C-alpha positions, 0 to 999 in steps of 0.5 A: 695555343693548342690543348689536347684532351686525350682519354686513357687507354683500355683499363685492365678490367672486364668492360661490360659484365652483367651485375646488380646495383651492389655489384656495380658499386664494387665495379666502380671501385675496381675500375678506379684502381685498374691500370692499363690493359697489357698490350694496349698501345696508343695509336701511332697517329696519336703518338706522332701528334704529341711526340714533341711535347715535354710534359703531359698532365694526367689524372693520378688514376693508374689507367691515366698515368700509365696511358700518359707514360705509354703515349709520351715516355719522354715527357714529364708526367704532371699528375693532379687529382683535379683531373680525376673523372666526375664520379658515379654512384650506384643507384640502389635499384633491387632486382635490376641486372644490367651490363656495366655500361647501362648502369654507367649511363643510368648513374650519370643521368641520375647524378645530373638529376641530383643523385650523388650520395657521398660523392662530388655533385655536378656543380662542384665537378663543373667548378673543378673543370673550370680550374682544370681549364685554367691550368691547361690554358696557362700552360698552353700560353707558356709553351704553345701546346699542352696535353691532358690524358684523363677521363672521357666525361671530365675531358668533355666538361673541360672542353665545354669550358674551353669552348666558352673561352673562345677555343675551337674544337677538332674532333668530338668527345666519344667513349672510345679509348685514346679518343683525342679532341684538339682545342685551339685558340689564337693567343 
């Protein structure tokens, strides 16, 4: 069995503007609605890797759906909210002006430390990752191989569940667009 966990392509939004906490909250909303940046194509080696698949799971977020369609135009897209990214909230820290990636790192650390106002908490996100792994494994048991085009951090969370279930990993989860990690296990 093989499972490909693929991060979406570059979204159509500025990637590292400077902002304060309120601007970061607005940025999170805009990022969630952003589609795929025009002209962003999946690498040829990735297209070759998944060329034979007739289906692909994806998050319903525009950047994920559009990435999956660009990567596998022949495949059935199976969009499911189960695969959305683990959420972030903007910590209210007055006067701090940072680039968006720094806000994201701080927000993720605070999320794990208990800051999740009105959003999914880490325990619930982990339970969702368990369910996501169940779905991917079930499909891989039927077809031998499956793929998910979704989000970096949640893909990593799913990958942890796959490792716990005896899968081996090729590649590593990175914050690169189109990053692909392959999980394999003998049935």
